[in-house]
C-alpha positions in Angstrom: 0.3 0.2 0.2 1.3 3.7 -0.6 0.2 6.9 1.2 -2.2 9.0 -0.4 -3.2 12.4 -0.2 -6.7 13.5 -0.2 -6.6 17.0 0.6 -4.2 19.5 1.8 -6.1 19.6 5.2 -4.2 18.0 8.5 -5.2 14.1 8.9 -6.3 13.6 4.8 -3.3 11.4 3.6 -4.5 7.7 3.1 -2.7 4.7 3.2 -4.3 2.7 0.1 -4.6 0.8 -2.7 -5.3 2.9 -6.0 -7.4 1.3 -8.5 -7.6 1.5 -12.6 -10.8 3.8 -12.2 -7.4 6.5 -10.8 -9.6 6.4 -7.8 -8.0 5.5 -3.9 -9.5 2.8 -1.4 -8.2 3.7 1.7 -7.7 1.6 4.5 -9.5 4.0 6.8 -12.5 2.8 3.9 -12.4 6.3 2.2 -12.3 6.2 -1.1 -11.5 9.3 -3.5 -9.2 11.2 -6.7 -5.6 11.5 -5.1 -4.6 15.3 -5.0 -1.8 15.8 -8.0 1.7 15.6 -6.0 5.3 18.0 -8.3 6.5 15.4 -11.0 3.5 14.0 -11.9 3.1 11.2 -8.9 0.4 10.9 -6.9 1.4 8.9 -4.2 4.0 9.8 -1.8 7.7 8.1 -2.6 7.2 7.1 1.5 5.8 7.7 4.9 4.6 10.9 5.5 6.8 13.4 6.8 4.6 15.7 9.0 2.5 13.4 11.3 -0.7 15.1 11.2 -1.2 15.3 7.7 -1.4 11.2 8.2 -5.8 9.7 8.5 -5.6 8.5 12.1 -7.3 5.1 11.1 -4.9 4.9 8.6 -1.5 5.0 11.1 -3.6 2.8 12.7 -4.2 -0.1 10.8 -0.7 0.4 9.5 0.2 -0.8 13.3 1.3 2.6 14.1 
């Protein structure tokens, strides 16, 4: 699973799977179209640097 940005709000970066239709189904159950990132990326290249960005439910399901 990869981390995806749903919005620029706190707690709105989710860990999930990107579907063929371009939507993400997050481990917390939310489905959304991810915000585009620089360099034409969709998912983050690693763990989000700012812990305030992370969805608490996704982080909990990840074991943190």
